[in-house]
C-alpha positions in Angstrom: -3.1 37.4 65.4 -4.4 35.9 68.5 -7.9 34.6 68.6 -8.8 37.1 71.3 -7.7 40.2 69.3 -9.6 41.6 66.2 -8.7 43.6 63.2 -9.5 47.0 63.2 -12.3 46.4 60.4 -13.9 43.5 62.5 -15.9 45.2 65.1 -16.1 49.0 64.4 -19.7 49.7 64.5 -21.6 51.2 67.5 -23.4 48.6 69.6 -26.0 49.5 72.2 -24.7 47.7 75.7 -27.8 48.7 77.4 -30.4 47.7 75.0 -32.3 50.9 75.2 -32.6 51.0 71.6 -34.8 48.0 71.4 -38.2 48.9 72.5 -41.2 46.4 73.0 -42.6 47.6 69.4 -39.3 47.2 67.6 -39.1 43.7 69.0 -42.5 42.8 68.0 -41.7 44.3 64.4 -38.6 42.2 64.4 -40.5 39.0 65.5 -43.0 39.7 62.8 -40.5 40.4 60.1 -38.2 37.4 60.7 -41.2 34.9 60.4 -42.8 36.5 57.7 -39.7 36.8 55.5 -38.5 33.3 56.2 -41.8 31.7 55.5 -41.3 32.3 51.9 -38.7 29.4 51.4 -40.9 27.0 52.9 -44.2 27.6 51.2 -43.5 25.3 48.3 -43.1 22.2 50.5 -46.7 21.0 51.0 -47.4 22.0 47.2 -44.6 19.4 45.9 -47.4 17.1 44.9 -49.3 19.8 42.9 -46.0 20.9 41.3 -45.0 17.6 40.5 -48.6 17.0 39.0 -47.8 19.9 36.4 -44.3 20.5 35.9 -43.0 16.5 36.5 -41.1 14.6 39.0 -37.8 17.1 38.8 -40.0 19.7 40.7 -39.8 17.7 43.8 -35.9 18.4 43.6 -35.5 21.7 42.0 -37.8 23.9 43.9 -37.2 23.2 47.8 -33.5 23.1 46.8 -33.2 26.5 44.6 -35.1 28.1 47.6 -32.7 26.8 50.2 -29.5 27.5 48.2 -30.9 31.1 47.5 -31.2 31.7 51.3 -27.8 30.4 51.5 -26.6 32.8 49.1 -28.4 35.8 50.5 -27.1 35.1 53.9 -23.6 34.8 52.6 -23.8 38.0 50.1 -26.3 40.3 52.1 -26.5 39.7 55.6 -22.8 41.0 56.4 -23.8 44.5 54.7 -25.8 44.8 58.1 -22.6 45.4 59.7 -21.8 48.3 57.5 -24.9 49.5 56.2 -28.2 50.6 58.2 -30.1 47.3 58.8 -33.4 49.0 58.8 -32.9 50.1 54.9 -31.5 46.9 54.3 -34.5 44.9 55.5 -37.1 47.2 53.5 -35.3 46.9 50.4 -35.2 43.1 50.4 -38.8 42.9 51.5 -40.0 45.2 48.4 -37.7 43.1 46.2 -39.1 39.6 47.4 -42.7 40.7 46.7 -41.4 41.1 42.9 -40.0 37.8 43.0 -43.1 36.2 44.3 -45.0 37.7 41.6 -42.8 36.4 39.1 -43.0 32.5 40.8 -46.9 33.0 40.8 -46.8 33.6 37.2 -44.4 31.1 36.0 -45.2 29.0 32.8 -42.5 26.5 33.2 -40.2 24.9 35.9 -37.1 26.5 34.6 -38.6 30.1 35.5 -40.2 28.8 38.7 -36.9 27.6 40.0 -35.1 30.8 39.1 -37.9 33.0 40.8 -37.3 30.5 43.8 -33.6 31.3 43.9 -34.4 34.6 44.1 -37.1 34.5 46.7 -34.5 32.5 48.8 -32.0 35.4 48.4 -34.2 38.0 49.4 -35.9 36.3 52.4 -32.8 36.5 54.0 -34.1 39.7 55.3 -35.2 37.3 58.2 -31.4 37.0 59.0 -31.0 40.8 59.1 -33.5 41.0 62.0 -31.8 38.6 64.3 -28.5 40.1 64.4 -30.3 43.4 64.7 -32.1 42.2 67.9 -28.8 40.9 69.2 -26.8 44.1 68.4 -29.7 46.0 70.5 -30.2 43.4 73.4 -28.1 44.1 76.7 -25.6 41.5 77.2 -27.2 39.7 80.4 -30.6 38.9 78.5 -29.4 38.6 74.9 -30.2 34.7 74.9 -33.9 35.5 75.8 -34.5 38.6 73.3 -32.6 36.5 70.7 -34.8 33.7 71.6 -37.9 35.7 71.2 -37.3 37.0 67.6 -36.3 33.4 66.8 -39.7 32.1 67.9 -41.3 34.6 65.1 -38.9 33.1 62.7 -39.4 29.5 63.5 -43.2 29.9 63.9 -42.9 31.3 60.3 -41.2 28.3 58.8 -43.9 26.1 60.7 -47.0 27.9 60.0 -45.9 28.6 56.3 -46.4 24.9 55.6 -50.0 24.9 57.1 -51.1 28.2 55.5 -49.6 27.2 51.9 -51.2 23.8 52.0 -54.2 25.2 53.1 -54.4 27.9 50.3 -52.9 25.6 47.6 -55.6 22.9 48.0 -58.5 25.5 47.7 -57.0 27.8 45.3 -53.9 26.1 43.8 -50.3 26.6 44.1 -50.1 30.2 42.4 -52.6 31.9 44.8 -49.7 31.0 47.5 -47.2 33.1 45.8 -49.5 36.0 45.0 -50.9 36.1 48.6 -47.1 35.9 49.7 -46.2 38.8 47.7 -48.8 40.8 49.4 -47.6 39.8 52.4 -44.1 41.0 51.8 -45.3 44.5 50.8 -47.0 44.5 54.4 -43.9 43.4 56.1 -41.9 46.2 54.5 -44.6 48.6 55.8 -44.0 47.1 59.4 -40.2 47.5 59.0 -40.5 51.4 58.3 -43.2 51.9 61.2 -41.2 50.0 63.8 -37.7 49.6 63.4 -35.2 52.3 65.0 -32.5 54.0 62.7 -29.2 53.2 64.3 -26.3 55.3 63.8 -23.4 54.0 61.6 -19.5 54.9 61.8 -17.3 54.2 58.8 -18.6 51.9 56.1 -16.5 49.0 55.5 -15.6 48.2 51.6 -17.3 45.1 50.6 -14.0 43.3 49.8 -12.8 44.0 53.2 -16.4 43.1 54.9 -16.4 39.7 53.3 -12.6 38.8 54.0 -13.2 39.6 57.9 -15.9 36.7 57.8 -12.9 34.5 56.8 -10.8 35.9 59.7 -13.8 34.9 62.1 -14.0 31.2 60.7 -10.4 30.7 61.2 -10.0 32.6 64.7 -13.1 31.3 66.5 -13.2 27.5 67.2 -16.7 28.3 69.0 -18.3 29.7 65.7 -16.7 26.6 63.9 -18.4 24.2 66.0 -21.6 25.9 66.6 -22.0 26.2 62.6 -21.1 22.3 62.2 -23.3 21.0 64.9 -26.4 23.3 63.9 -25.8 22.4 60.1 -25.9 18.8 60.6 -29.3 19.0 62.7 -30.6 21.3 59.8 -29.6 18.8 57.0 -31.8 16.2 58.7 -34.6 18.6 59.5 -34.7 19.4 55.8 -34.5 15.8 54.7 -37.7 15.3 56.6 -39.5 18.2 55.6 -38.9 18.1 51.7 -40.2 14.5 51.7 -43.1 14.4 54.4 -45.8 15.5 51.6 -44.3 13.1 49.3 -44.9 10.4 52.0 -48.3 11.6 53.5 -50.0 12.5 50.1 -49.5 8.6 49.2 -51.4 5.4 50.7 -51.7 4.6 53.3 -52.2 8.1 54.5 -53.8 9.8 51.4 -53.8 13.3 52.9 -54.3 16.4 50.6 -51.7 19.1 50.5 -53.9 21.0 53.1 -53.2 17.8 55.4 -49.6 17.6 54.7 -49.6 21.3 55.7 -51.1 20.7 58.9 -48.2 19.0 60.4 -46.5 22.6 60.8 -49.1 23.4 63.2 -47.7 20.5 65.8 -44.1 21.8 65.0 -45.0 25.5 66.3 -45.0 23.8 69.9 -40.9 23.8 69.1 -40.7 27.0 68.2 -42.1 28.1 71.7 -39.2 26.4 73.3 -36.7 29.3 71.9 -37.0 31.7 74.7 -36.5 29.1 77.2 -33.4 27.7 75.6 -32.3 31.3 75.5 -32.6 31.8 79.0 -30.8 28.2 79.9 -27.9 29.2 77.9 -27.7 32.7 79.3 -27.5 31.1 82.7 -25.7 27.6 82.4 -24.0 27.7 79.0 -25.0 26.5 75.8 -23.1 22.7 75.2 -26.0 21.0 77.2 -28.8 22.6 75.3 -27.1 21.6 72.0 -26.2 18.0 73.0 -29.9 17.5 74.2 -31.4 18.9 70.9 -29.1 16.6 68.9 -30.1 13.6 70.8 -33.8 14.7 70.6 -33.5 15.0 66.7 -31.9 11.5 66.5 -34.8 10.0 68.6 -37.0 11.8 66.3 -36.0 9.7 63.1 -36.1 6.5 65.1 -39.8 7.2 65.6 -40.3 8.6 62.5 -39.1 5.1 61.0 -42.7 3.9 61.9 -44.3 6.0 59.7 -43.0 4.2 56.7 -45.5 1.5 58.1 -48.6 3.5 58.0 -48.2 4.9 61.4 -49.9 8.6 61.8 -48.8 8.7 65.5 -45.2 8.4 64.9 -45.3 11.4 62.2 -47.1 13.7 65.0 -44.6 12.4 67.8 -41.6 12.7 65.2 -42.5 16.4 64.2 -42.8 17.4 67.8 -39.3 15.8 68.9 -37.4 17.4 65.8 -38.6 20.7 66.0 -38.0 21.1 69.6 -34.7 19.7 69.3 -33.4 21.5 66.5 -35.0 24.8 67.9 -33.5 24.5 71.2 -30.1 23.7 69.8 -30.3 26.5 67.3 -30.9 29.3 70.1 -28.1 27.9 72.1 -25.5 28.0 69.4 -26.4 31.7 68.3 -26.5 32.8 71.8 -22.7 31.7 72.5 -21.8 32.7 68.8 -23.1 36.5 69.1 -21.3 36.8 72.3 -17.9 36.3 70.3 -17.6 39.7 68.5 -20.3 42.5 69.4 -19.4 44.4 66.4 -19.5 41.8 63.8 -22.8 40.0 64.5 -24.1 40.3 61.0 -21.2 38.4 60.0 -21.2 35.9 62.8 -24.8 35.0 61.8 -23.5 34.8 58.3 -21.1 32.1 59.0 -23.7 30.1 61.2 -26.2 30.3 58.7 -24.6 30.1 55.8 -23.1 26.7 56.7 -26.8 25.6 57.8 -28.3 26.3 54.6 -25.6 24.8 52.5 -26.2 21.6 54.5 -29.9 22.3 54.6 -29.8 22.4 50.9 -28.0 19.3 50.5 -30.1 17.5 53.3 -33.3 18.6 51.3 -31.4 17.0 48.0 -30.3 13.9 49.9 -33.7 13.4 51.6 -35.3 13.6 48.2 -33.2 11.4 46.6 -33.4 8.5 49.3 -37.3 8.7 49.1 -37.2 8.4 45.3 -34.5 5.7 45.1 -35.2 3.7 48.4 -38.3 5.3 50.1 -39.3 6.6 53.6 -36.8 4.1 55.4 -34.0 6.0 53.3 -35.2 9.1 54.6 -35.1 8.3 58.2 -31.5 6.7 57.6 -30.3 10.0 56.3 -31.8 11.6 59.2 -30.3 9.1 61.9 -27.1 9.3 60.5 -26.8 13.4 60.3 -28.4 13.7 63.8 -25.7 11.4 65.1 -23.0 13.3 63.7 -24.4 16.4 65.2 -24.6 14.6 68.8 -20.7 13.6 68.3 -19.9 17.1 67.7 -21.8 18.5 70.7 -20.1 15.4 73.0 -16.7 16.5 71.6 -17.1 20.3 72.3 -14.5 21.6 75.0 -14.7 25.3 73.7 -15.9 27.8 76.3 -17.5 30.8 74.7 -15.5 33.8 75.0 -15.4 37.2 73.5 -13.0 38.1 70.9 -13.1 41.7 71.7 -15.0 44.4 70.1 -15.3 48.3 69.7 
């Protein structure tokens, strides 16, 4: 079957071409939900010093990796259902389950149970990835990049502020208080979903097997999707290699910061989240490739600067955080914008491909960064980041695929 044709089951859902279904209220709700849900997989990172003190060195490997692997599993197994079932109901159900998983994490008496709870937290936090294709589905074609960028600003801000809030709360009240408070936030997010998100009409639901098989069809027939997924996954792996080890660096001499101090670096990175709408506008007008290439080069430069942090330079950490977050987020919005344009009725499954690959690589990046830090030190983390960002730059340089629609309903 040619790449510009789709099987009957690939794009059979009603899609708003005018964007009339996306009110300002719904857009705000999706933005808050995206940020509030995804934050849960990053709360653990500034707490690693506290977790290691209670459970041993293995906590630094198991907990962040379990959350990221779970998130990848949720994107793979749950997000495609949004193309067949009402996304509003899926989001609410996942947020309610997330609240229970967070309570279990906060009450965990040992590392094994905490790791299991972290895996479930990651799976259910993929509600954030229901919000993004929901916005893309309801947005008008001409401004899809801008609107996706707005919702992604919420998601990216949630990622970054999660570390700051977690660090502050953990330093004052202990790591368990972070998870208990997050359980309450998840309940609030479920209420926001019920109050703000529109009910969307659905046609014939797809069987789960057909839904998942159509993902393979997308991967096989859409070179733009493959390229976007690979370039973003390499950048995300480098991002997680950095953030999974930053707390270990800055809580040790010569910095000697607390968990709260480690979390404050997330505030610096928020600047990168606000690049998202600008990147979306640029991608709408000029195309995605220059944004992706520029973001990849910026992440590479970030790790070159971060190398000096191993010699006690706090300024290099601040500059590195800014560069890595701006570069990653700009490339992400550009890659999403061109991927969502491919098959209008399959945006949930396109999101699944993009983010499953991203978070599998992200988990590997977190593991590689942690191992490099334990075996070599900070220079090992920077080497991992430079290699990954360099590969992402090469992928962007070799990209010659124009984004074109593959048809749809």
